[in-house]
Backbone as JSON, one array per atom type, in Angstrom:
{
  "sequence": "XXXXXXXXXXXXXXXXXXXXXXXXXXXXXXXXXXXXXXXXXXXXXXXXXXXXXXXXXXXXXXXXXXXXXXXXXXXXXXXXXXXXXXXXXXXXXXXXXXXXXXXXXXXXXXXXXXXXXXXXXXXXXXXXXXXXXXXXXXXXXXXX",
  "N": [[-15.3, -0.64, -14.85], [-16.48, -1.9, -11.74], [-18.54, -1.51, -9.14], [-19.0, -3.27, -7.22], [-17.17, -5.77, -5.66], [-16.35, -8.92, -4.75], [-14.02, -9.97, -3.85], [-12.26, -7.9, -3.01], [-13.86, -6.84, -1.08], [-13.45, -8.89, 1.01], [-10.74, -8.73, 1.4], [-10.12, -5.91, 2.1], [-11.87, -5.96, 4.29], [-10.43, -7.64, 6.21], [-7.75, -6.61, 6.11], [-8.28, -4.19, 7.01], [-8.24, -4.34, 9.88], [-5.99, -6.06, 10.59], [-3.49, -4.71, 9.95], [-3.83, -2.09, 11.36], [-3.78, -3.0, 13.95], [-1.1, -4.27, 14.0], [0.51, -2.22, 13.63], [-0.52, 0.23, 14.57], [-1.52, 0.18, 17.14], [0.79, -0.65, 18.85], [1.96, 1.8, 18.82], [0.56, 3.1, 20.38], [-2.17, 3.53, 19.95], [-5.18, 2.95, 21.29], [-6.5, -0.18, 21.85], [-9.62, -0.66, 21.92], [-10.27, 1.55, 20.36], [-8.93, 0.89, 17.87], [-10.69, -0.99, 17.26], [-13.38, 0.14, 17.19], [-13.04, 1.83, 14.97], [-12.56, 0.38, 12.79], [-14.92, -0.23, 11.13], [-15.29, 2.14, 9.59], [-12.66, 2.42, 8.51], [-12.56, 0.1, 7.09], [-14.59, 0.52, 5.13], [-13.76, 2.82, 3.8], [-11.27, 1.68, 2.85], [-12.1, -0.39, 1.22], [-13.51, 1.19, -0.85], [-11.48, 2.99, -1.79], [-9.71, 0.99, -2.83], [-11.33, -0.06, -4.92], [-12.12, 1.77, -6.67], [-9.86, 3.47, -7.09], [-7.29, 2.38, -6.42], [-6.91, -0.41, -7.32], [-7.4, -0.24, -10.05], [-5.43, 1.44, -10.75], [-3.13, 0.14, -9.87], [-3.28, -2.39, -11.47], [-2.81, -1.31, -14.12], [-0.3, -0.29, -13.65], [1.11, -2.8, -12.94], [0.82, -4.22, -15.35], [2.12, -2.67, -17.14], [4.75, -2.52, -16.11], [5.53, -4.92, -15.35], [4.41, -6.77, -16.92], [2.01, -7.92, -16.3], [-1.13, -9.67, -16.03], [-4.76, -9.85, -15.38], [-5.6, -13.02, -13.98], [-3.52, -14.27, -14.06], [-1.34, -16.89, -12.96], [0.15, -16.48, -9.77], [2.47, -16.82, -7.25], [4.92, -16.42, -4.8], [5.51, -14.06, -5.9], [3.46, -11.3, -6.62], [2.44, -9.22, -8.75], [0.28, -7.31, -8.9], [-0.61, -7.32, -6.38], [1.77, -6.51, -5.16], [1.82, -3.47, -6.0], [-0.8, -2.58, -5.14], [-0.4, -2.96, -2.19], [1.69, -1.04, -1.98], [0.64, 1.32, -2.51], [-1.59, 1.3, -0.63], [-0.56, 0.94, 1.64], [0.62, 3.55, 2.37], [-1.39, 5.44, 1.93], [-3.68, 4.64, 3.77], [-2.7, 4.93, 6.32], [-2.05, 7.81, 6.24], [-4.61, 8.73, 5.82], [-5.92, 8.0, 8.25], [-4.18, 7.99, 10.62], [-2.29, 10.43, 10.62], [-4.04, 12.98, 10.69], [-5.21, 12.74, 13.1], [-3.02, 13.07, 14.77], [-2.13, 10.58, 15.78], [0.01, 9.54, 14.36], [3.14, 10.89, 13.47], [4.35, 12.6, 10.65], [6.99, 12.17, 9.64], [7.34, 9.59, 10.89], [5.3, 8.38, 9.27], [6.52, 8.22, 6.81], [8.98, 7.02, 7.25], [8.36, 4.54, 8.16], [6.8, 3.39, 6.03], [8.11, 1.69, 4.1], [8.33, -0.67, 5.78], [5.46, -1.29, 6.47], [4.59, -1.85, 3.89], [6.07, -3.99, 3.08], [5.01, -5.86, 4.92], [2.36, -5.69, 4.41], [2.12, -6.51, 1.84], [3.06, -9.2, 1.92], [1.17, -10.29, 3.84], [-1.1, -10.15, 2.66], [-0.62, -11.32, -0.06], [0.24, -13.86, 0.64], [-1.73, -14.77, 2.34], [-4.23, -13.55, 2.78], [-5.42, -13.08, 0.35], [-6.03, -15.41, -1.03], [-7.58, -16.63, 1.21], [-9.74, -14.5, 0.97], [-10.5, -15.12, -1.68], [-11.42, -17.77, -1.26], [-13.6, -17.27, 0.74], [-15.09, -15.42, -0.56], [-16.23, -16.95, -2.52], [-17.64, -18.88, -1.19], [-19.53, -17.56, 0.6], [-20.53, -15.52, -1.18], [-21.09, -16.86, -3.57], [-19.1, -16.61, -5.51], [-17.09, -16.96, -8.48], [-14.54, -16.66, -10.38], [-13.91, -17.7, -12.75], [-16.1, -17.28, -14.38]],
  "CA": [[-15.09, -0.58, -13.24], [-17.48, -2.32, -11.03], [-18.52, -1.22, -7.76], [-19.1, -4.66, -6.11], [-15.92, -6.75, -5.88], [-16.3, -9.68, -3.59], [-12.51, -10.29, -3.22], [-12.02, -6.54, -2.34], [-14.81, -6.7, 0.11], [-12.83, -9.14, 2.22], [-9.23, -8.29, 1.74], [-10.51, -4.8, 2.97], [-12.38, -6.18, 5.8], [-9.45, -8.24, 6.95], [-6.71, -5.76, 6.31], [-8.39, -2.91, 7.67], [-8.2, -4.6, 11.12], [-4.67, -6.6, 10.93], [-2.65, -3.61, 9.92], [-3.72, -1.35, 12.73], [-3.43, -3.97, 15.12], [0.33, -4.71, 14.0], [1.24, -1.0, 13.37], [-1.05, 1.25, 15.28], [-1.69, -0.34, 18.71], [2.27, -0.55, 19.45], [2.5, 3.09, 18.82], [-0.04, 3.94, 21.29], [-3.59, 3.7, 19.82], [-6.04, 1.81, 22.28], [-7.11, -1.47, 21.1], [-10.82, -0.37, 21.68], [-10.39, 2.46, 19.39], [-8.83, 0.23, 16.82], [-11.78, -2.0, 16.86], [-14.31, 0.87, 16.95], [-12.58, 2.4, 13.95], [-12.7, -0.7, 11.96], [-16.02, -0.09, 10.07], [-14.78, 3.24, 8.86], [-11.36, 2.13, 7.89], [-13.12, -0.94, 6.07], [-15.55, 1.15, 4.06], [-12.72, 3.78, 3.15], [-10.22, 0.96, 2.16], [-13.08, -0.67, 0.1], [-13.82, 2.32, -2.12], [-10.12, 3.38, -2.46], [-9.14, -0.09, -3.66], [-12.22, -0.42, -5.91], [-12.34, 3.07, -7.32], [-8.6, 3.99, -7.53], [-5.93, 1.76, -6.33], [-6.94, -1.44, -7.99], [-7.13, -0.13, -11.64], [-3.92, 1.99, -10.95], [-2.2, -1.11, -9.64], [-3.45, -2.95, -12.58], [-2.3, -0.59, -15.15], [1.19, -0.28, -13.44], [1.49, -4.09, -12.93], [0.76, -4.76, -16.59], [3.23, -1.93, -18.06], [5.94, -2.46, -15.62], [5.83, -6.39, -15.16], [3.42, -7.54, -17.92], [1.04, -8.76, -15.62], [-2.48, -9.69, -16.59], [-5.57, -10.45, -14.78], [-6.03, -14.37, -14.26], [-2.02, -15.03, -14.25], [-0.98, -17.51, -11.89], [0.81, -15.82, -8.86], [2.83, -17.59, -6.03], [5.17, -15.49, -3.98], [5.42, -13.02, -6.49], [2.29, -11.13, -7.32], [2.84, -7.63, -9.29], [-0.67, -6.61, -8.52], [-0.63, -7.09, -4.69], [2.74, -5.25, -4.82], [1.58, -2.09, -5.97], [-1.88, -2.17, -4.23], [0.13, -2.87, -0.94], [2.47, -0.13, -2.04], [-0.03, 2.49, -2.29], [-2.5, 1.29, 0.34], [0.32, 1.22, 3.09], [0.67, 4.9, 2.47], [-2.78, 6.1, 2.01], [-4.52, 4.42, 4.78], [-1.98, 5.75, 7.67], [-2.2, 9.32, 5.99], [-5.77, 9.35, 6.19], [-6.41, 7.75, 9.63], [-3.07, 8.21, 11.46], [-1.73, 11.69, 10.6], [-4.94, 13.98, 11.13], [-5.43, 12.84, 14.5], [-1.87, 13.28, 15.68], [-1.24, 9.36, 16.26], [1.08, 9.2, 13.51], [3.74, 11.94, 12.79], [4.56, 12.53, 9.23], [8.15, 11.51, 9.42], [7.19, 8.15, 10.94], [4.46, 7.81, 8.1], [7.33, 8.0, 5.83], [10.12, 6.15, 7.61], [7.73, 3.14, 8.39], [6.23, 3.03, 4.89], [8.66, 0.28, 3.43], [7.99, -1.79, 6.61], [4.12, -1.56, 6.28], [4.34, -2.24, 2.56], [6.41, -5.41, 2.85], [4.22, -6.83, 5.77], [0.78, -5.68, 3.8], [2.38, -7.36, 0.67], [3.27, -10.85, 2.22], [0.0, -10.93, 4.54], [-2.0, -10.09, 1.58], [-0.41, -12.23, -1.27], [0.17, -15.28, 1.08], [-2.86, -15.58, 3.24], [-5.44, -12.79, 2.72], [-6.04, -12.98, -1.02], [-6.22, -16.91, -0.96], [-8.85, -16.75, 1.95], [-10.83, -13.89, 0.29], [-11.18, -15.94, -2.8], [-12.56, -18.69, -0.63], [-14.65, -16.51, 1.33], [-16.03, -14.85, -1.82], [-17.02, -18.32, -3.29], [-18.51, -19.66, -0.11], [-20.49, -16.24, 1.05], [-21.51, -14.7, -2.49], [-21.04, -17.63, -4.74], [-18.35, -15.76, -6.61], [-16.58, -17.83, -9.31], [-13.78, -15.98, -11.14], [-13.75, -18.23, -14.12], [-17.25, -17.23, -15.16]],
  "C": [[-16.32, -0.97, -12.76], [-17.24, -1.87, -9.54], [-18.48, -2.2, -6.79], [-18.03, -5.57, -6.84], [-15.89, -7.77, -4.45], [-14.9, -9.96, -2.64], [-12.15, -9.01, -2.53], [-12.8, -6.48, -1.04], [-14.08, -7.46, 1.28], [-11.36, -9.06, 2.32], [-9.5, -6.96, 2.4], [-10.81, -4.98, 4.23], [-11.08, -6.6, 6.68], [-8.15, -7.38, 7.25], [-6.78, -4.41, 7.1], [-8.31, -3.13, 9.31], [-6.91, -5.04, 11.6], [-3.69, -5.37, 10.85], [-2.59, -2.62, 10.96], [-3.54, -1.97, 13.83], [-1.73, -4.14, 15.13], [1.01, -3.38, 14.15], [0.76, -0.05, 14.53], [-1.27, 1.13, 16.62], [-0.36, -0.15, 19.37], [2.53, 0.76, 19.58], [1.56, 3.97, 19.75], [-1.69, 4.21, 21.13], [-4.4, 2.51, 20.68], [-6.76, 0.81, 21.32], [-8.6, -1.26, 20.87], [-11.0, 0.68, 20.5], [-9.97, 1.93, 18.12], [-10.11, -0.47, 16.11], [-12.91, -1.01, 16.66], [-14.22, 1.81, 15.43], [-12.89, 1.65, 12.49], [-13.73, -0.55, 10.86], [-15.63, 0.97, 8.93], [-13.76, 3.02, 7.98], [-11.76, 1.09, 6.53], [-13.76, -0.34, 4.91], [-14.54, 2.22, 3.18], [-11.88, 2.99, 2.13], [-11.06, 0.29, 1.13], [-13.34, 0.15, -1.19], [-12.64, 2.61, -2.58], [-9.7, 2.27, -3.42], [-10.09, -0.01, -4.95], [-12.1, 0.54, -6.93], [-11.07, 3.59, -8.03], [-7.5, 3.12, -7.71], [-5.9, 0.48, -7.11], [-6.73, -1.3, -9.5], [-5.67, 0.75, -11.8], [-2.82, 0.84, -10.91], [-2.18, -2.07, -10.64], [-2.67, -2.72, -13.82], [-0.54, -0.83, -14.86], [2.07, -1.75, -13.45], [1.79, -4.58, -14.35], [2.04, -3.76, -17.38], [4.67, -2.3, -17.48], [6.42, -4.19, -15.72], [5.11, -7.36, -15.95], [2.49, -8.42, -17.31], [-0.53, -8.65, -16.21], [-3.39, -10.31, -15.6], [-5.78, -12.24, -14.94], [-4.48, -15.12, -14.45], [-1.81, -15.77, -13.03], [0.23, -16.64, -11.07], [1.27, -16.82, -7.84], [3.54, -16.57, -4.99], [5.31, -14.22, -4.41], [4.21, -12.51, -7.13], [2.27, -9.45, -7.57], [1.4, -6.89, -8.82], [-0.75, -6.21, -7.0], [0.54, -6.32, -4.45], [2.33, -3.92, -5.01], [0.17, -1.62, -5.29], [-1.36, -2.0, -2.95], [0.95, -1.55, -0.74], [1.7, 1.04, -1.48], [-0.9, 2.54, -1.04], [-1.71, 1.58, 1.89], [0.8, 2.6, 3.33], [-0.33, 5.88, 2.79], [-3.71, 5.96, 3.21], [-3.93, 5.13, 6.09], [-2.11, 7.33, 7.52], [-3.58, 9.6, 6.34], [-6.27, 9.21, 7.6], [-5.36, 8.06, 10.53], [-2.53, 9.7, 11.51], [-2.68, 12.81, 11.09], [-5.33, 13.76, 12.53], [-4.53, 12.86, 15.29], [-1.47, 11.98, 16.28], [-0.16, 9.11, 15.52], [1.76, 10.39, 13.12], [4.16, 11.52, 11.53], [5.81, 11.85, 8.93], [8.0, 9.8, 9.89], [6.2, 7.49, 9.93], [5.5, 7.22, 7.02], [8.44, 7.08, 5.99], [9.34, 4.73, 7.73], [6.9, 2.67, 7.16], [6.79, 1.84, 4.23], [8.31, -0.72, 4.5], [6.57, -2.41, 6.37], [3.92, -2.22, 5.09], [4.98, -3.67, 2.63], [5.57, -6.22, 3.84], [2.89, -6.72, 5.14], [1.19, -6.84, 2.56], [2.17, -8.87, 1.0], [1.88, -11.31, 2.88], [-1.08, -10.96, 3.27], [-1.75, -11.26, 0.46], [-0.34, -13.84, -0.73], [-1.02, -15.87, 1.82], [-4.21, -14.83, 2.91], [-6.24, -13.09, 1.35], [-6.48, -14.33, -1.13], [-7.61, -17.24, -0.28], [-10.06, -15.69, 1.21], [-11.4, -14.49, -0.8], [-12.13, -17.1, -2.3], [-13.87, -18.34, -0.14], [-15.66, -15.98, 0.15], [-16.96, -15.86, -2.44], [-18.03, -18.59, -2.39], [-19.72, -18.59, 0.05], [-21.41, -15.96, -0.15], [-21.6, -15.69, -3.57], [-20.17, -17.19, -5.72], [-17.26, -16.88, -7.2], [-15.74, -16.93, -10.36], [-13.98, -16.38, -12.51], [-15.23, -18.01, -14.95], [-17.25, -15.8, -15.87]]
}
């Protein structure tokens, strides 16, 4: 397990602002607060993904769907499936419920919606963009 992951760096950066803008601001979170909390959400998301969610998602994707890192994925990405499933529950639980912004029943009811939205945003837009940015900014090459 590596602490530095340039792909997770950009995915967590992008998703930690997109998802709250899509789900929290319509529920009453001021846009200013959404942007002010962005660095905190980003760091929390980055470490959660790197230390817990990615390894767990990789194991689940391998056991359930036979997924291995480096496999070609298109619309169906088993790793993104599990990471978005877990993160779409954990992040609102950490940031929405304790401050009273998100009632627990809404956390549960909206979980499938957040999951589907997060899955498609990550698998179709953010993941490819993160690979390109990691290559340009950090010289990351997954084939090395």
